[in-house]
VOPAGU-2260 file (C-alpha; in pm, 1 decimal, decimal comma):
REM VOPAGU-2260
SITE   aa  ch    i         X         Y         Z
SITE  ALA   A    0    1869,4    7327,6    1171,5
SITE  MET   A    1    1601,2    7273,3    1432,8
SITE  SER   A    2    1360,1    7012,0    1560,2
SITE  GLY   A    3     984,7    7063,5    1569,4
SITE  LEU   A    4     914,7    7284,8    1267,8
SITE  GLU   A    5     590,7    7443,6    1386,3
SITE  GLU   A    6     429,2    7718,0    1179,3
SITE  ASP   A    7     446,7    7992,7    1443,5
SITE  ILE   A    8     810,6    7919,7    1529,7
SITE  VAL   A    9     916,2    7909,7    1164,6
SITE  GLY   A   10     727,5    8233,9    1102,5
SITE  ASP   A   11     894,2    8407,5    1397,5
SITE  ILE   A   12    1240,5    8300,0    1282,9
SITE  ARG   A   13    1176,8    8419,5     929,0
SITE  ALA   A   14    1045,1    8753,1    1056,3
SITE  ALA   A   15    1351,0    8798,8    1277,1
SITE  PHE   A   16    1591,9    8747,5     986,8
SITE  VAL   A   17    1388,9    8973,7     759,0
SITE  GLY   A   18    1410,8    9235,3    1032,8
SITE  LEU   A   19    1788,9    9201,3    1021,5
SITE  GLY   A   20    1784,6    9282,6     650,8
SITE  TYR   A   21    1786,7    8937,7     490,8
SITE  GLN   A   22    1577,8    8870,8     180,5
SITE  PRO   A   23    1289,5    8628,3     252,8
SITE  SER   A   24    1396,2    8409,1     -40,5
SITE  HIS   A   25    1740,5    8368,6     119,2
SITE  ILE   A   26    1604,9    8230,8     446,6
SITE  HIS   A   27    1575,6    7852,0     468,5
SITE  ILE   A   28    1487,8    7667,4     787,3
SITE  ILE   A   29    1547,4    7293,5     789,5
SITE  SER   A   30    1485,5    7016,8    1039,1
SITE  LYS   A   31    1754,3    6821,2    1218,3
SITE  GLU   A   32    1652,0    6520,7    1007,9
SITE  GLU   A   33    1731,2    6710,0     687,9
SITE  SER   A   34    2057,6    6838,3     831,7
SITE  PHE   A   35    2148,3    6477,1     911,2
SITE  ILE   A   36    2075,0    6382,6     549,0
SITE  TYR   A   37    2303,7    6648,3     403,9
SITE  PHE   A   38    2583,3    6570,2     647,3
SITE  VAL   A   39    2580,4    6200,6     560,4
SITE  LEU   A   40    2552,9    6256,1     183,7
SITE  SER   A   41    2860,1    6480,1     197,1
SITE  LEU   A   42    3061,8    6169,6     289,8
SITE  LYS   A   43    3180,9    5875,3      81,1
SITE  LYS   A   44    2910,1    5657,5     -73,8
SITE  ASP   A   45    3013,2    5344,8     114,5
SITE  ILE   A   46    2903,7    5521,4     433,0
SITE  TRP   A   47    2544,2    5552,8     311,0
SITE  ASN   A   48    2495,8    5257,8      73,9
SITE  ASN   A   49    2264,7    5097,8     332,2
SITE  LYS   A   50    2076,3    5221,8     635,9
SITE  VAL   A   51    2247,4    5490,3     844,3
SITE  GLY   A   52    2168,7    5528,1    1212,7
SITE  MET   A   53    2251,4    5807,5    1454,5
SITE  TYR   A   54    2219,5    5872,9    1827,3
SITE  ASP   A   55    2196,1    6231,4    1951,3
SITE  LEU   A   56    2239,7    6255,2    2328,1
SITE  SER   A   57    2207,1    6571,7    2533,7
SITE  ASP   A   58    2098,6    6666,1    2884,2
SITE  VAL   A   59    1752,4    6728,5    2743,3
SITE  SER   A   60    1689,3    6431,2    2517,3
SITE  LEU   A   61    1802,0    6108,7    2356,4
SITE  THR   A   62    1699,5    6092,1    1991,4
SITE  TYR   A   63    1752,0    5809,8    1744,4
SITE  TYR   A   64    1773,9    5894,1    1372,6
SITE  GLU   A   65    1762,4    5661,8    1074,8
SITE  MET   A   66    1797,5    5731,6     702,7
SITE  LEU   A   67    1794,8    5525,8     386,2
SITE  VAL   A   68    1885,1    5622,3      29,5
SITE  ASN   A   69    1681,4    5482,4    -259,5
SITE  ARG   A   70    1899,5    5495,8    -569,3
SITE  ASN   A   71    1648,1    5327,3    -799,6
SITE  SER   A   72    1487,8    5660,0    -891,0
SITE  ARG   A   73    1628,0    5915,6   -1136,3
SITE  LYS   A   74    1734,2    6140,0    -851,8
SITE  LEU   A   75    1837,2    6033,4    -503,5
SITE  LEU   A   76    1535,9    5973,3    -281,9
SITE  VAL   A   77    1635,9    5995,6      82,8
SITE  ASN   A   78    1404,3    5910,9     369,5
SITE  ALA   A   79    1496,6    6012,2     724,3
SITE  GLU   A   80    1302,5    5965,5    1046,4
SITE  SER   A   81    1371,6    6027,1    1412,9
SITE  GLU   A   82    1230,8    5917,8    1745,9
SITE  ASN   A   83    1268,6    6080,7    2085,3
SITE  MET   A   84    1340,0    5799,5    2326,7
SITE  ASP   A   85    1173,4    5779,2    2668,2
SITE  GLU   A   86    1498,5    5645,6    2814,2
SITE  ALA   A   87    1670,3    5987,9    2816,7
SITE  PHE   A   88    1865,5    6057,1    3136,3
SITE  ASN   A   89    2038,2    6343,9    3315,7
SITE  LEU   A   90    2402,8    6352,6    3208,3
SITE  GLN   A   91    2509,4    6427,4    3564,8
SITE  ILE   A   92    2484,5    6055,9    3637,1
SITE  LEU   A   93    2806,9    6018,5    3437,0
SITE  ASN   A   94    2995,3    6190,6    3720,3
SITE  ASN   A   95    3017,9    5868,6    3921,3
SITE  PRO   A   96    3111,3    5512,2    3815,0
SITE  SER   A   97    2778,5    5350,0    3902,8
SITE  GLY   A   98    2583,8    5617,3    3714,3
SITE  ALA   A   99    2809,4    5583,6    3410,7
SITE  LYS   A  100    2758,8    5207,3    3413,6
SITE  LEU   A  101    2380,9    5257,3    3425,8
SITE  ALA   A  102    2394,7    5505,9    3135,4
SITE  ASP   A  103    2590,7    5255,1    2927,7
SITE  LYS   A  104    2329,7    4986,8    2996,7
SITE  ILE   A  105    2044,1    5223,6    2907,7
SITE  LEU   A  106    2198,8    5316,3    2572,4
SITE  THR   A  107    2280,1    4954,1    2491,4
SITE  SER   A  108    1921,4    4851,9    2567,3
SITE  VAL   A  109    1788,4    5131,8    2343,9
SITE  ALA   A  110    2020,1    5028,7    2059,1
SITE  GLU   A  111    1912,9    4665,4    2081,7
SITE  LYS   A  112    1548,4    4773,9    2067,9
SITE  VAL   A  113    1557,8    5021,7    1777,9
SITE  MET   A  114    1819,6    4851,5    1560,3
SITE  ASP   A  115    1698,2    4495,4    1610,7
SITE  LYS   A  116    1804,1    4288,3    1305,9
SITE  LYS   A  117    1850,3    4576,9    1061,5
SITE  LYS   A  118    2164,1    4610,1     852,2
SITE  PHE   A  119    2361,5    4934,0     869,6
SITE  SER   A  120    2644,7    5069,9     661,2
SITE  SER   A  121    2727,7    5325,6     931,4
SITE  ILE   A  122    2618,2    5455,1    1270,3
SITE  PHE   A  123    2691,8    5803,1    1403,4
SITE  LEU   A  124    2714,6    5942,0    1754,2
SITE  THR   A  125    2660,8    6313,4    1808,7
SITE  GLY   A  126    2638,9    6535,6    2114,6
SITE  GLN   A  127    2918,5    6687,1    2320,8
SITE  VAL   A  128    2883,7    6410,6    2578,7
SITE  PHE   A  129    3038,5    6162,5    2332,2
SITE  ALA   A  130    3361,3    6366,0    2307,0
SITE  GLU   A  131    3478,4    6142,8    2592,8
SITE  HIS   A  132    3309,0    5809,8    2546,3
SITE  GLU   A  133    3495,7    5562,1    2766,4
SITE  TRP   A  134    3184,6    5539,5    2983,5
SITE  ALA   A  135    2986,1    5396,3    2687,6
SITE  ASP   A  136    3209,8    5099,7    2601,5
SITE  GLY   A  137    2928,3    4843,1    2605,3
SITE  PHE   A  138    2702,0    5061,4    2391,2
SITE  ILE   A  139    2973,7    5134,5    2136,8
SITE  SER   A  140    3078,9    4768,4    2124,3
SITE  TYR   A  141    2722,0    4672,8    2036,7
SITE  LEU   A  142    2708,1    4940,1    1765,0
SITE  CYS   A  143    3036,6    4816,2    1619,2
SITE  SER   A  144    2878,6    4472,4    1582,5
SITE  ARG   A  145    2609,7    4631,3    1361,7
SITE  GLY   A  146    2820,3    4858,9    1138,5
SITE  LYS   A  147    3100,2    5114,2    1123,7
SITE  VAL   A  148    3072,0    5370,3    1402,0
SITE  TYR   A  149    3165,6    5737,1    1362,5
SITE  LEU   A  150    3175,5    6021,1    1613,4
SITE  ASP   A  151    3111,4    6387,9    1535,1
SITE  THR   A  152    2981,7    6628,2    1798,4
SITE  ASN   A  153    2865,2    6890,8    1546,4
SITE  ILE   A  154    2668,6    6701,1    1280,8
SITE  PHE   A  155    2364,3    6929,6    1261,7
SITE  ALA   A  156    2561,8    7250,5    1211,4
SITE  LYS   A  157    2776,2    7087,4     943,7
SITE  GLY   A  158    2472,3    6942,2     766,8
SITE  ALA   A  159    2304,5    7283,7     762,4
SITE  ALA   A  160    2621,8    7433,7     614,7
SITE  PHE   A  161    2628,9    7172,0     336,2
SITE  LYS   A  162    2262,2    7246,9     267,2
SITE  GLY   A  163    2346,1    7617,6     244,2
SITE  VAL   A  164    2620,9    7551,8      -8,5
SITE  ASP   A  165    2377,3    7343,3    -214,2
SITE  LEU   A  166    2117,5    7621,4    -212,0
SITE  ALA   A  167    2377,0    7878,8    -315,0
SITE  SER   A  168    2497,5    7667,4    -608,2
SITE  GLU   A  169    2364,7    7734,8    -957,2
SITE  ASN   A  170    2281,7    7365,5    -994,5
SITE  SER   A  171    2212,2    7134,6    -702,1
SITE  ILE   A  172    2519,5    6942,9    -591,1
SITE  TYR   A  173    2317,5    6659,1    -442,5
SITE  ASN   A  174    2011,3    6646,4    -672,7
SITE  LEU   A  175    1797,1    6469,7    -415,4
SITE  THR   A  176    1443,3    6453,5    -286,7
SITE  ALA   A  177    1441,5    6456,0      92,3
SITE  ILE   A  178    1150,5    6295,2     275,0
SITE  CYS   A  179    1181,4    6403,2     636,8
SITE  GLU   A  180    1044,8    6639,1     901,4
SITE  GLY   A  181     970,5    6975,0     742,2
SITE  ARG   A  182     915,6    6816,6     401,1
SITE  LEU   A  183     599,2    6676,6     246,7
SITE  ARG   A  184     582,4    6300,0     209,0
SITE  SER   A  185     324,2    6296,7     -71,2
SITE  ASP   A  186     225,3    6451,2    -401,3
SITE  VAL   A  187     -98,9    6647,4    -364,8
SITE  TYR   A  188    -295,5    6734,6    -678,5
SITE  ILE   A  189    -636,7    6786,5    -835,5
SITE  ASN   A  190    -754,2    6658,1   -1172,7
SITE  VAL   A  191    -867,5    6933,2   -1409,5
SITE  GLU   A  192    -973,8    6984,8   -1767,7
SITE  ASN   A  193    -795,7    7259,0   -1960,7
SITE  ASN   A  194    -878,1    7333,9   -2324,7
SITE  GLY   A  195   -1051,6    6998,7   -2356,2
SITE  LYS   A  196    -758,3    6801,5   -2216,4
SITE  ASP   A  197    -743,8    6620,9   -1884,1
SITE  GLY   A  198    -450,4    6703,6   -1662,7
SITE  LYS   A  199    -324,2    6746,2   -1308,7
SITE  ILE   A  200    -252,6    7061,1   -1113,4
SITE  TYR   A  201      -6,2    6989,8    -835,3
SITE  LEU   A  202     -72,0    7171,2    -510,6
SITE  ALA   A  203     254,0    7031,9    -373,5
SITE  LYS   A  204     501,6    6754,4    -440,3
SITE  ALA   A  205     680,4    6509,5    -214,3
SITE  GLY   A  206     997,5    6670,2     -86,4
SITE  ASP   A  207     861,6    7027,0     -95,7
SITE  PHE   A  208     900,0    7241,1     214,4
SITE  TRP   A  209     556,0    7242,3     372,3
SITE  ASP   A  210     565,3    7617,1     444,6
SITE  GLU   A  211     642,8    7720,0      87,0
SITE  PRO   A  212     393,8    7576,8    -167,6
SITE  ASP   A  213      91,2    7809,2    -148,6
SITE  THR   A  214    -151,9    7788,8    -440,7
SITE  GLU   A  215    -424,3    8017,6    -578,5
SITE  LEU   A  216    -641,6    7901,4    -867,0
SITE  LEU   A  217    -948,4    8051,0   -1034,1
SITE  MET   A  218   -1175,9    7758,9   -1113,9
SITE  ILE   A  219   -1507,3    7686,0   -1285,4
SITE  PRO   A  220   -1660,6    7355,3   -1170,5
SITE  ASP   A  221   -1847,4    7125,6   -1405,7
SITE  GLU   A  222   -2171,3    6957,1   -1308,2
SITE  LYS   A  223   -2014,8    6803,0    -997,7
SITE  GLU   A  224   -2052,0    6960,5    -655,7
SITE  VAL   A  225   -1721,1    6816,0    -541,4
SITE  ILE   A  226   -1350,3    6875,4    -595,1
SITE  ASP   A  227   -1139,2    6566,4    -532,5
SITE  ILE   A  228    -792,6    6623,5    -391,0
SITE  SER   A  229    -565,5    6325,9    -458,3
SITE  VAL   A  230    -274,9    6231,2    -234,2
SITE  ALA   A  231     -15,1    6003,2    -392,0
SITE  GLY   A  232     290,5    5843,0    -239,6
SITE  ILE   A  233     638,3    5877,0    -381,9
SITE  ASP   A  234     568,8    5555,7    -573,5
SITE  GLY   A  235     293,7    5739,1    -766,3
SITE  LYS   A  236      12,3    5529,1    -619,2
SITE  VAL   A  237    -288,9    5720,3    -488,9
SITE  LYS   A  238    -309,2    5674,9    -112,5
SITE  LYS   A  239    -603,2    5897,5     -37,6
SITE  ASN   A  240    -884,6    6095,7    -201,2
SITE  ILE   A  241   -1020,3    6397,9     -16,6
SITE  PRO   A  242   -1357,9    6530,6    -141,3
SITE  ILE   A  243   -1426,1    6902,3     -96,4
SITE  VAL   A  244   -1800,9    6965,2    -126,9
SITE  LEU   A  245   -1903,0    7288,4    -303,0
SITE  ASP   A  246   -2270,9    7296,3    -207,3
SITE  PHE   A  247   -2222,1    7614,6      -1,3
SITE  LEU   A  248   -2144,6    7823,9    -312,2
SITE  PRO   A  249   -2423,7    8029,6    -474,4
SITE  LYS   A  250   -2639,3    7828,9    -715,0
SITE  ARG   A  251   -2580,1    7943,9   -1072,5
SITE  PRO   A  252   -2605,4    7789,4   -1419,4
SITE  ILE   A  253   -2330,9    7547,0   -1519,8
SITE  LYS   A  254   -2010,1    7718,9   -1633,1
SITE  THR   A  255   -2105,6    8046,8   -1462,8
SITE  ARG   A  256   -1986,9    7954,9   -1113,8
SITE  ARG   A  257   -1634,4    8071,1   -1052,4
SITE  PHE   A  258   -1442,2    8049,9    -729,3
SITE  TYR   A  259   -1094,8    8103,1    -591,6
SITE  PHE   A  260    -926,3    7787,5    -468,3
SITE  ARG   A  261    -639,4    7863,3    -231,2
SITE  THR   A  262    -422,0    7622,0     -36,2
SITE  LYS   A  263    -170,3    7671,3     241,2
SITE  PHE   A  264       4,6    7403,6     445,5
SITE  LEU   A  265     -10,8    7445,6     822,5
SITE  ASP   A  266     247,9    7172,4     875,6
SITE  ASP   A  267     369,2    6867,6     684,9
SITE  LYS   A  268      39,9    6683,1     746,8
SITE  ILE   A  269    -238,7    6944,4     742,3
SITE  MET   A  270    -342,2    7167,0     451,3
SITE  ASN   A  271    -587,8    7455,6     472,3
SITE  VAL   A  272    -818,0    7494,5     171,2
SITE  GLU   A  273    -992,8    7827,9     120,5
SITE  ILE   A  274   -1277,3    7850,5    -131,0
SITE  GLU   A  275   -1419,5    8194,8    -212,0
SITE  ASP   A  276   -1694,0    8289,5    -454,6
SITE  ALA   A  277   -1553,9    8489,8    -748,6
SITE  GLY   A  278   -1879,6    8573,0    -926,1
SITE  PHE   A  279   -1903,8    8572,6   -1305,9
SITE  GLY   A  280   -1852,1    8912,3   -1461,6
SITE  ASP   A  281   -2136,8    9166,0   -1449,8
SITE  MET   A  282   -2393,3    8889,7   -1478,1
SITE  TYR   A  283   -2320,9    8745,6   -1132,2
SITE  PRO   A  284   -2120,9    8979,9    -906,5
SITE  PRO   A  285   -1909,0    8803,9    -641,0
SITE  THR   A  286   -2064,0    8747,5    -300,3
SITE  ASP   A  287   -1889,9    8730,1      35,2
SITE  VAL   A  288   -1930,2    8351,6      53,8
SITE  LYS   A  289   -1605,4    8194,7     170,4
SITE  ARG   A  290   -1510,9    7876,4     351,6
SITE  ASN   A  291   -1189,0    7744,4     506,9
SITE  ILE   A  292   -1144,9    7369,8     537,9
SITE  GLU   A  293    -855,3    7188,3     705,7
SITE  VAL   A  294    -768,6    6851,8     552,7
SITE  ASN   A  295    -533,5    6582,9     678,0
SITE  ILE   A  296    -291,8    6492,5     401,3
SITE  TRP   A  297     -86,5    6240,5     594,1
SITE  ASP   A  298    -249,8    6041,8     874,2
């Protein structure tokens, strides 16, 4: 599990494991948010029947996580988010009483700000620094007033292990859709006509890994010079329409313009669309006309 799933980093990690002899299909890289989800869902339901909060404290950062399970859908829909807090501090201040007192006040202030009046079924603390937590009495007392508090210094590794077991199982143990860093938050599709029937072709669905769903289609446009990409939320409502104008393609009679339509996600918010002229048999040989367009799926 890692934070900041950038394309080049993910690619380098995959390449390294392939170089060690692993099959590409056996390599899965997940975010810390997703690892948090799988760790929590491995526990009893009363721990996650409402909001779940978590504080991850290290010498580098202080990060607050929050997840919520929606059980109204056919499969579990789990949304997790995280925020790096500006109030992070050097853990060396815990080496003296006045510094420890200041750290306790900082954490308590952060908790009051981010948790506000929300209701929690559980709150987790992770990070080796919490193995001895007497210095954080005020912070922990506040958390206890908001929900049950649990301590585990190795949550991300355990969550990744539970995810691995789920992937290795013939049928998913958890049967969930995770909406978090590294996963898409929307359905992305285009409307098409196939054999006289209207339908949708999904370019990606909410909960997909952003670095996996690549698409290649061979398309023939109708009279329109535009392809509309629809972006729908997990509730099914269309949030955004993205028009891709085709006026750069060679002008040919209707039904004789073919082109390749390829998509690749650059991260969980940006999709690259490549459109390339495919010609039309011997009548219209393909040209070298090609265009790449980056579109923002999630603002």
